[in-house]
N, C-alpha and C positions, 0 to 999 in steps of 0.2 A: 434819831435826834442828834446825829454827829457826822454823818457822811463818811464814816471810816471805810477804808478798803478792807476786804476780808482778812488779808495778811496782818493788818494793823489790829483788827479785832481779836484774832486768835493770839496775838502777842501780849495782850493786856494782862497785867498782874494786879493783885489787890492793892499794892502800894502805888499804882498808877491812877487810882481813883481819888478824886478830891471833891467830895460831895457836900461837905459842910462849910462851904464858903459862899460868898455873895453870888458869884458866877461859877456854878459847878463846872469842873473841867476834868479831863483825863490827860495824862501824859503819855505820848505815844512815840514810838520809833517809826518814822515814815518809811515808805518803800525805799530801799537802797541805803538805809541808815543802819548802823550796827552797834554804836556805842551809847551808853547811858547819857553822856554829855550832849548827844544829838537829839534828845527827846524834845518834843514840841507840845505846847499846851493847846488843847482843843476844847473849846466851850461846848457844853452839851445842853440840850433843851431840858426844861423842867420835867417834861414827860419822860425823857430818857433817864433822868435822875431817879424818878419814881420807879420806873421799870427796873433799873439797876438795883435799887434797894429791895424790891420784891424778889428779884433773882437771887440776891445775896442770901436771903432767908432760905430759899430752896437749895442753893449751892451748899450751904452748911450741912444739909441732910444727906448729901451725896458721898460723904466720907472722902474729902479731897486728898489727893496724893501729891498735889503741887500747889503753888501760889497763884495759879492762873485764875482769872475772873470766870471764864467760861469753861465748863467741864463737860465731859461725856458722862453717861450714867455710871460708868465705872470709876469716876473721879479723876480721870486723866484730862490733860489739856485738849480742847477741841482742835481740829485741823480745818483748813480752808474747805476741804471736801465735805466736812460735816455741815457747814453753812450752806454750801451749794445744794447738797442733797435735801436739806430741810426746806429750803425755799422752793425747790423743784417739786417736792412732795406736796406741800401745802398750797402751791399756786397752780397745780396741774401742769407744771413745766413752763409756765408763762412768765415767771419773774426770775431775774438773776440778781446777785448782789450788786452788780454795777448799775442795774436799773434803779435800785433803791437809792444808791449814792447819787445818781443823776437826778432823781426826784427831789432828794433833800437839798442838793446844791442849787437846783433851779428855784425851789421854793424859798431858800435862804436869800438868793439874789433878788427875787421878786419882792420879798418882805423888807429887805434892808436897802436895796439899790446901792450897795456898797461893795463894789467889785474887789477892792483891796482886801476887805475882811473875808469875803467869800474865797478868794484865792488862798489866803492864809489858812482858813478853816479846812480847805480840801487839799492843801499841800501843793498847789501850783505856784510856779515862779511868778513873782510880781512882774507886771508888764506883759505877761503872756496873754495871748488872745485865746488860748485853749479854754479857759473858764467861760468867757463870754460866748465864744463861738459854739462850744460843745454843749454847755449846760443851759445857759440862759436862752439860747436860740431854740432849744429843744423842748420848751415848756409845754407846748400843745401835745407833743408825743407823750411826755411824762404824765399829763393829765389823763390821756386815754388809757395809759397803762394802769393808773390808779383806779379808774372806773371799772376796769375789768379784772381786778384782783379777786 
């Protein structure tokens, strides 16, 4: 429900979540960004908001050692490799994090038909053909992937 890259996902802290507003969002540091002032607002779906709220209940039982949103069983911040291994395990090696990002962005474009918003959500430069060429054009492939998960 957000199209985040795995590096953006593992970097989330509790204070990056803004779930009690009209349009729930998260604040993230995009790939290649390093300072708090560079954080961007990413709107999340209602389903993602509900999943986050459910996760936060579980998270509190893990005895967190840090402020990270997503933790390992031992209470430490997850790493990108944890996400990759989890998807590989539960998809039989058929799904990667980028495939899920691709599917989200493709569906977002198909639902909104607003390329500027899609580019903003996925962190692509305005005016770039990358979003349309890579994501929107790949919608049939994304649907096939979703059917076989």
